[in-house]
N, C-alpha and C positions, 0 to 999 in steps of 0.2 A: 689536201690532208696530209702532214707529210710523214714522211717513210724514213727510216732510221735505217741506213745502210749499211750492212753488216761484211767486213772484209774478209773473215773467216770461217763463213759458216762449213757444215759438217755433214750436209746433207746427202746421202748414198742410197739411191734405186738401182734395183735392175736394170736392164733394157725394156720389159715386160712391164713393168710398174711406170715405168716414166711417159708410156706411150700412153696409159690408158688414167693418169693420174687427171685431177681438176681440179679446180677452186672452188669452193660451194660459200658463198657470206650467213651470216646469222646474226638479226634474224633478215627473214627474205620472207619472198610471197610463194615462191617453189614449192615443195616437196622436195628434201624431208628436213629442209632448216625451216620450215613455215610456223615449228611449234616452240619444241623447249629448245637448248644449247643440246643438251643430252640426246635428243633425237635426232639433233643435226649431227653427233659423231657417229651414233649408232648406226643412222642410215646412209653415213658417207662412205666409199670404198678406198680399199687398202690404199697407200701413196699418196689420196687426197691432199687437201689445204681446205681446213677451215680458219675462215678470216670473220673475226668478231668485232662485228660494228657497232658497240656500243660503249660507254666511260660508266653504265650504269650499271648497281647490284645485281647479279644475274639469278634470278625465279632458280633455285633446283628444288621447288615444293619442300624443304625440310631435309632432302636428302645430305648426307654426310660427305659422300663421293661423288663428281663428275670425273666419270668413268671416260676413257682414250683408250677402249678393245680394240686397237689396231693399229696397224702402222702409220700414222700420219701427221702433220705439221697443225700443231692447235694455234695460234697466230693472234694477236689486237692487231685489228687494221689498224692502215695506216691513220694514225691521228687521235686513235680510241685507247683508252687501259679500263679495258674491263675487268672489274670485283666481285670476288669469289664472297657467299654470303660468310658469317663468320662460323668457324667449324668445319670447314669445307676442306678438306683434300680433294686435290686433282691427279686422280690416280691412272699412271699408262702401261697399259704390259701388252705382251707379245707372246705368241709360242707356235710360232710358223713351220718350227721342223728344222733339222739337224741341215747346216749347207746357209740357208736362206739366209739371204742380206735383205734387212729393212731399218728403217727409223723412223726414229720419234723426234720432232723437235716441238717443245712449248717455250713462247714470247710473249713479255708484254702483259702478263695478269698480276696486277693485285692478290693477295692472298693474306687476309687480313684472320687470326687467328686459326692455321690451320698448315699445310705442310703441298709440295709437289714430291711423290713419288714415283720413278720408274723402272719398272721389275719386266730384264727380260730373261724367258724358260730357254729359249732353244734359238739356233741361224746366230749371224752375226749382226749383232746392233752396230746404229749410230745415232746416238742420242745426240741435243743440244736444247740447252735448258738456259735461255738468255733472259735479263730485263725482265725477270721476275720482282716482287717485292711482297715479301714473304712474313707476314710474323708467326712466330709458334707462343703459345700462353698455356698457362693451368686448363685451358677450358676444352682442351684438344688432348685426345687421347688417342687416337685413332691415328696417330702416325708418330714414326721413329726418328726424324727431324725437320727442318725445315723442309732444305731441298735436298733427295737421295736419290741414289741410282745403284739398284742392285743387278748381279750380271749372276741369274743362280743357274745359269747352263755354262756345257762345257767347250762355245761358242769366243770369240770376239768380238769383244764392245769399243768402240769408238765414241769421247766425247768431249764435249766443251762445255763446262758452267762458268759462265762469266757473264761480267756488270748487272751482280744481282745488290738486292740488300734482303740481309735476312737481318730478323729482331727476334732473338729467343728470352722469354719469361715466363720461365717453368719454375718451380718450387719441388718439385718431387723427386723422390730418391734418385731416379732413373733420368738422366740430365739426356735432350734430343741434342745431337750435332747441329748446329747450323746447317753445314751442309757437310755430309755422307757419300760416302759410293765405296762398295765390295764386291769382292769377287769369291763368291763360298762355291760354284760351280766346275772349277778346275779350268777356269776358259781363262781369258785372260782381258786387264783393261788398259789402256792406252787412251792418253788424249791429256787435255788441260785445264786448270780452274785459276781462272785469273779476273781482274777488275773488281775480282766482288769487295760488298763494306759489310762486315757482323759484329752485331753487338750482341749482347747478354746480361741479364739483370739477373740474371739467375746466380745458380750454384755448378762450378764444375763445367761447365759447359766447352764440349770440344768445338772447337770453330770452324777446323776442317779436318775430317778424318778420314783416309785412303785406308782400307787392306785390300793386298794384292793376294791373291789366292792360285794365280794362276803359273804357269813354268816362263810367260815373256812377257812382266806388265811394265806400263812405263806411266809416270805422268812428269807433267810442268806445272807447279803451282809459283805464280807466282804475282806482284801486284795485287794483293788483297791487303786489304787494314780491320784485323780484327781486336775488339778492345771491349774490356768488362771483367765480370766474373768466369774466370776463364780455369777450365780443368788443363786443357790442352791446346793452344793457336792452333796448332799443324800436326798433327800426328800422322804418320805414314811408316804401315806395318807391314808383315803377312803371315803366310799359315807356314806350314808344313812343304816343303818341298819347292814352293812358290820362288821366282828370281822378280825383283823390283829395282826399278832405278825410275828413282825420287830427284826432280829438281826443282829445290825450293828457292825463289830467288825475288829479292826487292820487294818481305812482307813484312808490314809492321804489324806486330801483336803486344800490344798494352794490356797489362792484367792492374783488373782493382784487387788492393788491397792485399798484395803477396799473395795471390793464387795460383795454385796450379804449374803449367810449366809452358814455356812460349814453342818452343820444338819441340819433335821427338821422335827419334827411329828405331826399331827394332823388326825381329824378323825371328819368327820361330825354324827353326831346322832346316832353314833356306840360307838364302841371301839374297842382300840388299845394297844398292851402292847409291852413297845419300849426297847431293852436294848441296850442300846449304850456303848460299854467297847472297853479300849486301842486305840480309836481313835485321830488324830494328829487335830485340825485346827487349821490356823496361815493366817495372814491376811486379815480376811473378815471381815464383816460388823456386823454379830453375829454369832458369834463359834457354839450357839445350840439354837434355838430358836422352844418354840413350843408356837401356837396360844391360846389365852385364848378361856374356858369355852368348850373344846376340851376333850373326856372322856380319857386320855389317862395316862395308868400305866404304871409300868417300872423301869429301875435304869440306871444312867447315873457313870458309875464307871473308874477308870484307864484312864481317856481321856486328852489329855495334849489340852491343848484352850489357847495361846498365841497372841499375837497382833493383838487380834481384836479391834475392837470398842467399841462393846459391846460385853466381854463376853459366858455369857450365861441370853440367855431373856426368861423365864418360870410363867407362872400361877403361883397358888395354885392349888399345885398336893397333895393331900392326900396320892395317891399309889406310886406316885415316889419321889423314894432316890435317892441319890447322896453319893459321898465316892471315897475316893482315888484318886480324880483328881488335877491337876496342873494346875492354872492359873494365867498364869504372863502377863502384860503390855498391858492388855485389860485396855480399858476408864472407864466400869462399867459393873456391870450388872442388873438386874431387880431386885427393893427389892422381891420382894416373892421368891428368892431363897437365902438360909440360908443355904451358904456352910457345909459340914458335918467337924468336927474337924479333918476328915484326911486329908484335901485338903491342897496340896503344894503351896507355894505361892512366891517360889526361882525363882530365872531364869534359866530355861530348859538350856543351854549353850549347844542351837541348833548350828551345824556345820556352818550355814550361817543365819541365822535369818528366815523370809518368804521363803529365797528362797531356801536352803535345811534344813528341819526341822529334821532330825536326830540328834542322840545326838551324844556328845563330851564327854571325860572324865569326871570324876566329877560331872555329870549332876545328882540332888536331882532324877532326876525321873527315875532313875535304880533300881531295883528292889524294886520299890516302887508300883506295881501295887497290887494289890488282886488277888492274883496269884491264889491261891485254887477256886476264884468263876469263874475265866476264864476258868480256867481248866473245873471246872464242866461247865459251857457252854458250849464251846466246847465238851466235850463226851456225852452231853445230848442226840443229836440228835441221830436217826439211818440210816444212819450209821453217827456215830461224824465226823464233822468239822476238816480238820487237825490245827495243832499247827504251826502257819506260821505266820508273822509277815508282814507288808505291802511292804516288799521284796523279801516274799516268802519264807523266810528263817527263821530260827529257832525257835517260838516265846521265849520259857522258857531257856534262858541261864544262866552262874555265876557259880560255883563251889553250889551252893543251890539250881538252875536251878528253879528262880524265875523271873517272868514278870516282864518289862521295862513300866511305865507310859507311854502311848502313841502307835502309829502306827509300830513305830521303836525300834527294840530290840538291843543292844548296847554293841560290846566286838568283832564283826568277823574282821578280818585285810587281806585285797590282798596284793600282792608286784608284780612287777615285776621286777624282777631278769635279769640283763642281765653279759657281759660283763666274761663269762666263760671260760676261757683258760688254766685252770688245771682239774685233775681229782678232785679237792675239792674247792668250790667256798665259800666264806663266806657269808651267810644273814643279814645284817646287819641291822638290826629290832628292836624297842623297844618291839615289841611285842614277839620274840622268843630272845632277846639275855638275860641269864641269867634266863629265866624261864626253867627249865627241863622239866617239865609237859606239857607245851604243847605238841599238835596232829595237827602238818600241814600235809598239803597236798599238793603235786606235780605233774604239768604237763607241758612237752613240748610244745611251742608255737615258730610259726614263723613268729608273727606280738605281739612285745610288748610296750607296751603305744604307739601304731599308727606305731611304727619303725620296717623295718624289721632285722629279725636276722635269722641266721645260718642253717639250720637241722645240728637234732644229733641224730647219730644216736647208743647210749649207753642207756642201762636202765641207769637210776639214783634213790635213794633215799637222806635221810635224815640220817648225822650222827651229832652227835654231844658228843663236851668235848669243854674241858677249858672253860665254859658258853655259848658257840657259836653254833651257828647253822650253816651246813656247805651241800652244793649239793654236795653228791660225788659219782662219778661212783663206778656203779657195777661191774665194771672191772677192775683189780689190774692193777694199771702202765699205763691204756691207758687213756689218756688224751682227754677232751670233745672237739668238734669243738670251733674253734675259731669264736665270736661272736654271738653263740647260745643264748639261753634264755629260762626263765621257768616263768611259773606263780607258786605262793605259795601262800596259803589259810589256812590264824591261826587262824579256829575257836576260838571261847568263849567256857572255859571249861562248865562243865555239863552233861546233859544225851543228848544223841546221840555224843559224843566223849568217848572217847576207849582207850591203848595200850592193842592189843591182842599178844600173844604169843603160838607160836606152840607148843605143849605139842605131842609126840607119845609113852607116854607112856600106856600100855592097858588097862590099869583097869584106872585109872582118868586121860587121858588125852582128845586132839579132834581131831588129826587127822585121816581122814580117808582116806585113799588112798592118790591122789594127792591133796585133799584140807585138810584145816583147819575150824572147827567150830567155830564161835562167839557164847558165852554162857555169854544173856545179858540180861535183864529184856526190855530194848529200843528195841533192835532188835528183840526178838522173835515173832515171831509170826503174824509180821509186815512185810508183804510181799511187800505191795506198797508203801515201804519206799524207797529214794535214799541214795543208799551206794558205799561209796567213800574209797581206800585204798590206803598207801604209806609204800614201806617197808623203815624201821631205820636200816641203814647198819653199822652191826659188823662184822656177819658174810655175805658173798653176796650172792643174789637172783638175777643172773643175768637171768631173763626172766620177761618176762611181769607177773602182775598179774592180776585176775579180779574175781568179785564179785558176788556170784546169792542166789538166796532164792529158800530152797525146804523143805519138812517134816517138817514144822515150825520154820526154823531155816535159818538165813544168814550163808556160807562161804567166805574164800578163795580160792581161788583156782593157783594151777601152770599152765600154758594155754597149756603147751608144752605133758601135760600127763607123762613128763619121771619121771615115779617111784615116791615113796610119797612124800607126803609135808614133807618140811623139818625141823628138829626139834629145835628149840630152837629159832625160828627167831622173831625179834618184827616188829608191824606192827601199824599204825595210821590208826585210822577207823572214819569214821566221819559218820551219817546218820541223815533221816532229811525228812519228810511227803514228800510228789511232791506236786510241786507248777509251776507255769511260769517257773519260775528261779532254781528250780530243776525235771529233769525228766529224763524218759528212751526211750531212739532213738533207734531204731533195722530198718535195712537193711532189707527190703524185695524184693529185686528185686537187687541182687548183682550179683559175678559173672564175674566182668567185670571192673571194675576200682578200684583202690588202693586206695580209700577215700572214705566219703558219706559226703552231704551237709545236715549243718543243718538247720532247717527254725524254728525261734523261737521269735517274734516277739518283746521279751528283746535286741535281739543281733543284731538280722538284719540292720545293714548299722550302725555298731557300733563299729569301726575297735578300741577302746582301749579297748572292752572288758574284763573284766577278767572269762575268762571259763575254768574251771576245770572238767578233761574227766578222768570216771572210764572206762576200758572194763568189760563188762559183760560176762556171760560165753555159750550163746546161743550156737558157736562155737567155735571153736579152729582160734584163730588168732596172734599164736604167734610171733609178731614183734614189734618191740619199734613205740610211736605213737607220733604226733604233730598236732600242731591245725595249721589252715593257715586259713587268711581272702585274701578273694578275691574281688580285689575294683570292679571289673567287673558285678558280683554279687549284690558286695553287700551284703556276706554271707560268715561263716566260716566254712569250713569244717576240718572233723576228718581223716589223713592219715597214711597211716605206709610210716614209712618214709623209710623203702628200695622198697617201690613201689610192695610190693605184694599184690596180689588181695585179697579183703576182699570179705569172702563168704557171701552166702543169708543168712539172719538171725545172721552177726553178730550187737554184739548190745552194747550199751552203757551209761552209766547213767552220767548226766551231770551237774554240778552246775554253778550259774551266781551268779557272786556276785555283783548285780544290783548297790549297794550304790557305788563302785568303778570305774566300770564302769560310 
């Protein structure tokens, strides 16, 4: 079964609770997990992990809540996605006493017509809410939001809310936010909200609402996509005497019918520093709004604010600056807002206006942001924030590795390639034709643009001749299977793309046994990055290729381990920071199937998803791979084409082009 490897977990335990922590599985034959899930949670000890091993709807006998009544981790077990009954709230809470460190983690559940709420009454809490698929509708009245964290005590609360999908469909007067976090107890909240996808068919919904009530709160809110009938896309505010440092970076807010505000900030008799960098706001009543009388400092930089009724609505704020923004087709701005001379007012050339605010070729937003300031903002925290855009792909692209204005970076291209009936198939695309410096990636798929394709049992790479790229069979004279298909990803140039050549020279080479080391500043000492590679066919490399990180470097490996890595082979290599759309996937309970079923909210249920797969090197898996969409599961899986069993800990690096999906 698969396991989604998280690179930024937040669980913190005291030494005593760590020593006594146990992993319990439900359902199980042993008490307390031999009856209901609620009994299993109630009978577990604090700091335990409860792994739920079912994808079925859990029977709660009509109860409206699943209570997590102590600090523990409630996780979907590898390969499973449990579903709660309609109208259910997963409610977690703890009151361990002042100064006690405790944590709660909830991951991998589908919650239709309900919500997930964590409340801290005392102590210092660490809360992680990830990979939740939540729908909040009219039928549920016992939750105030789709996903919520409340710090009701005076302690410190650390949080991460990431990679969730929240859909709100409520028509009552009081609209629940998609994601909500507050601190009304006078403590502090510090953490991140990132890589979430929030949609609303209700009226006046807040996508993300953060309220800091303590003396030293902070939040990084980045790479979220929010759309629909919006009251406020992202709102950050605070109470009397509070201080809040908010970094709002690379988020996309698209409103329906000029509803609500895209970005808002405010503080009541406290202070707030708000850094709004490289966001996109389209179709709202107000693009960015700060009410008068609030002590807000900060910077509005690199934002794309277009097709709103009012673009920027702020009072006179001596410590709030603006620069490098693109403002277009807004009816007006407030008189107090004086655009910096670096402001762009030309048509941003969005792909489909407010319906798709990604950039098209020739947009004046391309390379138009203050890249140095954005990079400094991302690298300032410890650990640094990932360099990703709202689609979870590279934030800095192009030959000069500059950032675009707005939430989305322009430049990557995905191609669904079919009709492969020979050993060489032309890739006819403006992104590749005549572009010898391109670094495309290749993945075999059984589903191209939602249409079935045939299996192809041969290894393939790219060749380039007479200004054209071809998908080429690695076995001379052997034809591809008719009607087989490939996904082709053409990343924009810049940091994270390169051509690697294996060199077995004893003194200057990069070949070490059956691997070759990539020496590049973007790759070095970056083990958390996602790395994919494809062979450039001149000399044949008729075996699968793997990537892995070790001793401060990334390596390419021949997975057959049949001797030293060949000399003078060329490979297109791509790397980026991890995100919802770029992740590491490992099989932790393998040994019985020839495939692994992916679980990722960007591609679940998306039969036309553009996905790219690179095998890792945790184990040997010397077999050709393919992607297949399983309609009955509404999930994608990675398969060995020859149906050979995948060993335990076989791993993959997976990239999703969400814009193409």
